[in-house]
C-alpha positions in Angstrom: 38.7 -8.9 6.7 36.3 -6.4 5.3 33.0 -7.5 3.8 31.9 -6.3 0.4 29.6 -3.7 1.8 32.4 -2.2 3.9 34.6 -2.0 0.7 31.7 -0.4 -1.3 31.3 2.3 1.3 35.0 2.8 2.0 35.1 6.2 0.4 32.0 7.4 2.2 31.6 5.2 5.4 29.2 7.7 7.0 26.6 6.6 4.3 26.7 2.9 5.4 24.0 3.3 8.1 21.6 4.7 5.5 22.2 1.7 3.2 21.9 -0.7 6.1 18.5 0.6 7.1 17.3 0.6 3.5 18.5 -2.9 2.9 17.0 -4.1 6.2 13.6 -2.7 5.2 13.8 -4.1 1.7 14.8 -7.6 2.9 12.1 -7.6 5.6 9.5 -7.0 2.8 11.1 -9.3 0.2 13.1 -12.0 2.1 13.8 -13.9 -1.1 15.6 -10.8 -2.7 19.3 -11.1 -3.2 21.8 -8.3 -2.8 24.4 -8.0 -5.5 27.3 -5.8 -4.7 29.1 -4.4 -7.8 31.8 -1.9 -8.2 29.5 1.1 -8.8 26.2 0.0 -7.3 24.4 -2.4 -5.0 21.5 -4.1 -6.7 18.4 -5.7 -5.1 17.3 -8.7 -7.2 14.2 -10.9 -7.3 14.0 -12.4 -10.8 15.2 -9.1 -12.0 16.8 -6.0 -10.4 14.3 -3.8 -8.8 16.3 -1.3 -6.7 19.8 0.0 -6.6 21.9 2.0 -4.1 24.9 4.0 -5.3 27.1 6.7 -4.0 27.8 10.0 -5.7 30.7 9.9 -8.1 31.9 13.4 -7.1 30.7 16.3 -5.0 27.9 18.2 -6.5 26.7 21.7 -5.8 23.5 21.9 -3.7 23.8 18.3 -2.6 24.3 17.1 1.0 27.7 16.0 2.3 26.6 12.5 3.1 23.9 10.6 1.2 23.1 7.6 -0.9 21.1 7.5 -4.1 18.3 5.0 -4.4 17.2 4.1 -7.9 14.3 2.1 -9.0 12.4 1.3 -12.2 8.7 1.7 -12.9 6.5 1.4 -16.0 5.7 5.1 -15.8 7.3 8.4 -14.9 6.8 9.1 -11.2 6.2 12.8 -10.4 7.5 13.7 -7.0 9.7 16.5 -5.6 11.8 13.7 -4.1 12.8 12.4 -7.5 16.0 14.2 -8.6 16.1 12.6 -12.0 14.0 10.3 -14.2 15.0 8.7 -17.5 13.4 6.4 -19.9 16.2 4.2 -21.2 13.6 1.8 -22.8 10.0 2.4 -23.7 7.8 2.2 -20.6 10.8 1.6 -18.2 11.4 4.7 -16.2 14.4 4.8 -13.9 14.0 7.2 -11.0 16.7 8.5 -8.6 16.1 9.6 -5.0 18.7 11.2 -2.7 18.5 9.7 0.9 20.5 11.8 3.4 18.6 10.9 6.6 17.2 7.7 8.0 13.8 9.3 8.2 13.7 9.5 4.4 13.6 5.7 4.3 9.9 6.1 4.9 6.5 4.7 3.8 6.6 6.6 0.6 10.0 5.3 -0.5 9.1 1.8 0.5 5.8 2.0 -1.4 7.9 2.9 -4.5 10.1 -0.2 -3.7 7.0 -2.3 -3.7 5.9 -0.9 -7.1 9.4 -1.5 -8.5 9.5 -5.0 -7.1 6.1 -5.9 -8.5 7.1 -4.4 -11.9 10.4 -6.4 -11.9 8.9 -9.8 -11.1 6.2 -9.4 -13.7 8.7 -8.8 -16.6 
């Protein structure tokens, strides 16, 4: 029987190792965090959601073949060339999206952003 992660990555199984490494690093830093697998995204939760992983809905020009998108929320707009989009759905709550196509991109910079996002979420 398949687990929920396998089902989530069924249409893009090559992306599963990227997610697994990301989840491993997040849980190593925040062992009390929970993973909530939904139809369209996987959320990392510790009092509130602080990070999300999702797959592209459709192929897009100038994007890699295989990747995941990591999203996270901060109190400010983060300026980085790695951020593909930022939105402010609520005042002072900026959602940022990062494409991860290689395990090397799950690096110190990304994990520092996860720390900021986690800290922001648990202080709400």
